KOLBA-7034 format. One line per field, with one value per residue (C-alpha): residue number from 1; residue in three letters; x, y, z. Coordinates in steps of 0.1 Angstrom, whole numbers, plus 2048, in hexadecimal, padded with zeros to 3 digits. Example, Ala and Ser with C-alpha at 12.3 -4.5 7.8 and 13.67 -1.06 7.14 Angstrom:
// KOLBA-7034
i: 1;2;
aa: ALA;SER;
c1: 87B;889;
c2: 7D3;7F5;
c3: 84E;847;
This chain:
// KOLBA-7034
i: 1;2;3;4;5;6;7;8;9;10;11;12;13;14;15;16;17;18;19;20;21;22;23;24;25;26;27;28;29;30;31;32;33;34;35;36;37;38;39;40;41;42;43;44;45;46;47;48;49;50;51;52;53;54;55;56;57;58;59;60;61;62;63;64;65;66;67;68;69;70;71;72;73;74;75;76;77;78;79;80;81;82;83;84;85;86;87;88;89;90;91;92;93;94;95;96;97;98;99;100;101;102;103;104;105;106;107;108;109;110;111;112;113;114;115;116;117;118;119;120;121;122;123;124;125;126;127;128;129;130;131;132;133;134;135;136;137;138;139;140;141;142;143;144;145;146;147;148;149;150;151;152;153;154;155;156;157;158;159;160;161;162;163;164;165;166;167;168;169;170;171;172;173;174;175;176;177;178;179;180;181;182;183;184;185;186;187;188;189;190;191;192;193;194;195;196;197;198;199;200;201;202;203;204;205;206;207;208;209;210;211;212;213;214;215;216;217;218;219;220;221;222;223;224;225;226;227;228;229;230;231;232;233;234;235;236;237;238;239;240;241;242;243;244;245;246;247;248;249;250;251;252;253;254;255;256;257;258;259;260;261;262;263;264;265;266;267;268;269;270;271;272;273;274;275;276;277;278;279;280;281;282;283;284;285;286;287;
aa: MET;MET;THR;TYR;PHE;GLN;LEU;ARG;PHE;VAL;ASN;ALA;TRP;LEU;VAL;ARG;ILE;VAL;GLY;THR;LEU;GLY;VAL;LEU;ALA;CYS;LEU;LEU;PHE;ALA;THR;PRO;SER;HIS;ALA;ALA;ASP;ARG;ALA;ARG;ILE;GLU;ALA;PHE;LEU;SER;VAL;THR;GLY;PHE;ASP;VAL;ALA;LEU;ASP;SER;ILE;ALA;PHE;ALA;ALA;GLY;SER;ALA;PRO;ASP;MET;LEU;GLY;LEU;ASP;PRO;GLU;GLU;PHE;GLY;SER;ASP;TRP;SER;ARG;LEU;THR;GLU;GLN;VAL;PHE;ASP;THR;GLU;VAL;MET;HIS;GLU;ILE;ALA;LEU;ASP;ILE;LEU;GLU;ALA;THR;LEU;THR;ASP;GLU;LEU;LEU;THR;HIS;ALA;ALA;GLY;PHE;TYR;ALA;THR;ASP;LEU;GLY;GLN;ARG;LEU;VAL;VAL;ALA;GLU;ASN;ALA;SER;HIS;SER;VAL;ALA;ASP;ASP;THR;GLU;GLN;GLN;ARG;GLU;GLY;GLN;GLY;ILE;VAL;ASP;GLU;LEU;ALA;ALA;THR;ASP;ALA;PRO;ARG;LEU;GLU;ILE;PHE;LYS;ARG;MET;ASN;ARG;ALA;ILE;ASP;ALA;SER;GLY;ASN;SER;LEU;ARG;ALA;LEU;GLN;GLU;ILE;GLN;MET;ARG;PHE;LEU;MET;ALA;ALA;SER;ALA;ALA;GLY;VAL;ILE;GLU;LEU;GLN;LEU;ASP;PRO;ASP;ALA;LEU;ARG;ALA;LEU;LEU;GLU;ALA;GLN;GLU;PRO;GLU;MET;ARG;ARG;ALA;LEU;GLU;ARG;SER;SER;LEU;ALA;SER;SER;ALA;TYR;THR;TYR;ARG;ASP;PHE;THR;ASP;ALA;ASP;LEU;LEU;ALA;TYR;VAL;GLU;ALA;LEU;GLU;ASP;PRO;ARG;MET;GLN;ARG;VAL;TYR;GLU;LEU;LEU;ASN;ALA;VAL;GLN;PHE;GLU;ILE;MET;ALA;GLY;ARG;PHE;GLU;VAL;LEU;ALA;GLY;ARG;MET;ALA;ASP;LEU;GLN;PRO;GLY;GLN;ASP;ILE;
c1: 7F2;808;7EF;7F2;7F5;812;824;81F;830;84C;851;853;86A;882;882;88E;8A9;8B8;8BB;8C7;8D0;8D7;8DF;8EA;8EF;90A;920;924;934;946;96C;97F;99F;9B2;9A2;9AD;9BE;9AD;9C3;9BB;996;998;9A6;98D;96F;97D;985;963;94F;940;94B;934;918;91C;91C;8FB;8EA;8E9;8D1;8B6;8B5;8A2;884;884;868;852;857;848;82C;83E;847;86D;867;85A;87D;88D;8B3;8B5;8AC;8C8;8E1;8D4;8D5;8F8;903;8F1;8FA;91E;930;950;93D;92C;94E;95E;941;946;96B;966;94D;961;982;971;961;972;98D;9AC;9A4;981;98E;9A9;991;977;990;9A1;981;978;99C;997;98C;969;968;972;959;93E;949;947;924;919;928;915;8F5;8FB;904;8E1;8CC;8AB;8AA;886;892;8AA;88F;877;892;89D;879;876;894;886;865;876;88B;86C;859;874;87C;8A1;8BA;8C8;8AA;8B2;8D6;8CA;8B4;8D1;8E8;8CF;8CC;8F1;8F4;8DB;8E2;8D6;8B5;8B5;8AD;889;891;8AA;890;878;892;89A;876;871;890;888;863;869;885;86F;853;86A;877;854;857;838;81D;81E;7FF;80C;822;841;830;812;828;83E;81F;812;833;834;811;81F;83C;82F;828;849;85D;84F;857;87A;880;872;887;8A7;8A1;89A;8B8;8CF;8C1;8C8;8EA;8F8;8E7;908;917;916;905;928;933;915;919;93D;931;916;92F;946;929;91F;941;93C;958;947;926;935;943;921;911;92A;926;900;901;917;900;8E1;8F0;8FC;8DB;8C6;8DD;8DE;8B8;8B5;8CC;8B8;897;8A5;8B3;893;882;899;88B;866;84D;83D;821;805;804;
c2: A53;A36;A1B;9F5;9F4;A0B;9F7;9D8;9EB;9F4;9CF;9C4;9E1;9D9;9B4;9BA;9D4;9C6;9A2;98C;99E;994;9AA;9A7;9CA;9BE;9B5;9D9;9E2;9C4;9C9;9A8;9A1;99C;9B5;9B5;9D5;9ED;9E6;9C1;9C8;9DE;9C1;9AA;9BF;9BC;997;98E;9A6;9B7;9D9;9D5;9CA;9E9;9FF;9EF;9FE;A1F;A0F;A0F;A35;A39;A27;A39;A53;A36;A26;A46;A4A;A67;A6C;A6E;A83;A9F;AA4;AA7;AAA;AB2;A8E;A80;A98;A8F;A6A;A6B;A7E;A68;A47;A51;A31;A3D;A47;A25;A14;A27;A1E;9FA;9FB;A0D;9F2;9D4;9E2;9E1;9BF;9A8;992;98A;965;96A;980;967;94B;95C;96D;94B;93C;959;95A;937;931;928;945;95E;950;954;978;981;973;984;9A5;9A4;99E;9BA;9D3;9D2;9F0;9E0;9BB;9B5;9A0;98D;985;979;963;956;94D;93A;926;91F;914;8FC;8ED;8E9;8D8;8BE;8BB;8C3;8C0;8E2;8F4;8E6;8F1;915;913;906;922;93D;92E;92E;952;95D;942;959;95E;984;98F;997;9AA;9BF;9C7;9D2;9E8;9F9;A01;A0E;A24;A33;A39;A48;A5E;A6A;A71;A84;A99;AA2;A91;A7C;A7C;A59;A55;A37;A37;A21;A05;A04;A05;9E9;9D4;9D9;9CE;9AF;9A6;9A5;98E;96E;97E;991;972;95F;97C;97E;958;959;977;968;947;957;96D;94F;93A;956;961;93D;92F;927;914;8EF;8DD;8D3;8F7;902;8E6;8F0;914;90A;8F5;913;929;911;913;925;93D;947;94A;963;976;978;983;9A0;9A9;9A7;9BD;9D7;9D7;9DC;9F8;A0B;A08;A11;A2E;A3C;A3B;A4E;A69;A69;A6E;A8C;A9B;A96;AB1;ACB;AC2;AC2;ACC;AB0;A9D;A89;A66;
c3: EB2;EA9;E9E;EA1;E7B;E7B;E96;E81;E65;E7C;E85;E61;E58;E74;E6D;E4A;E51;E71;E68;E84;EA4;EC7;EE5;F09;F18;F2F;F11;F09;F2A;F37;F31;F29;F3A;F1A;F02;EDD;ED1;EBA;E9B;E9D;EA1;E82;E6E;E7E;E72;E4F;E4E;E5C;E46;E65;E58;E3A;E50;E65;E45;E3B;E59;E46;E2D;E48;E4B;E2B;E3A;E5C;E52;E46;E68;E78;E5E;E4C;E28;E23;E03;E1A;E27;E04;E02;E27;E2F;E1B;E2C;E4F;E4A;E3C;E5B;E74;E63;E5B;E55;E65;E84;E86;E80;E9D;EB4;EAC;EB2;ED3;EDF;ED3;EE1;F03;EFF;EE5;EF3;EE0;EE2;ED3;EB7;EAE;EAD;E97;E80;E7B;E6E;E57;E49;E3B;E17;E22;E3A;E1F;E06;E21;E27;E02;E01;E21;E16;DF5;E08;E21;E04;DF5;E01;DF8;DFE;DF2;DD5;DEA;E03;DE7;DD8;DFA;E03;DE2;DEB;E0E;DFF;DE7;E04;E19;DFD;DF9;E1E;E15;E32;E26;E36;E58;E53;E4E;E6D;E81;E73;E7E;EA0;EA4;E9A;EB3;ECE;EEA;ED9;EDE;EBA;EC2;EE1;ECD;EB3;ECE;EDE;EBD;EB8;EDB;EDB;EB8;EBF;EE1;ED4;EB7;ED0;EE8;ECB;EC0;E9F;EA6;EC0;ED0;EE5;EF7;F16;F16;F2A;F13;EF4;F01;F09;EE6;ED7;EEE;EE2;EBF;EC8;EB9;E98;E98;EA2;E84;E6D;E7A;E75;E52;E48;E57;E46;E24;E28;E30;E13;DFA;E08;E09;DEB;DD9;DF6;DFA;E17;E23;E23;E36;E50;E55;E5A;E73;E87;E89;E94;EAF;EBF;EE1;ED8;EB7;EC8;EE1;EC4;EB3;ED4;ED4;EAF;EB1;ED0;EBE;EA0;EB6;ECB;EAC;E9A;EB8;EC1;E9E;E9B;EBC;EAE;E8E;EA0;EB3;E93;E80;E96;E85;E63;E68;E84;E98;E88;E98;E89;
């Protein structure tokens, strides 16, 4: 059966690979009156660096067997081929375009793209792309936490800037709910496919996840803070304040709600597909 220890491992794993997420299901289906066209959205993904963030979702696939208590080496080369198919970057890119074409207004696109096209915006995108392009962020997290500890020890104003930044990025406060939904959908899909034997019904599993919310929320906040401290370590406080003020604009917050929702939906959907396909590689296993 899926043990409490394994679920705690799942929590820690997801906190690190997902980063900051927010999701409102209605965002994915509400059609705006002045939707941006697909060509502009394509350019928008590039100028904001969101295309690189989407590609980085594929890094998570390597740890999926660990999440289920399985050894990825047991799958051999078949595992690599499977994950490349399921987490195909072109497929994820097209899904993102489809969702944003139905939800992102021309006004919001113009506002966000205008900021990221500035000198500061482009420097931020370069730094963020570099952070997203690392498959294993263990060292980044370690160095970022070191920066956070130093800032806390000196009561530096910069630490509050990072906290304010992370609040602005997830203004709706839905990151934790998104993590829980990813867990639920992946574990239930793996159970339905016979990859694992999950001896908890959905209600019991959700209750167990909710019981872990305080611990998971603290872990998410620590991870996000360390990630921000590392990613933006070469920026001045003035740069970061300008970024925070841009993020706190209601239009930018709406954009981030959409982008976070897209990232969540793609990740959760791809892991559901992966769970089903894993059944073709190995018989079900009781864990």
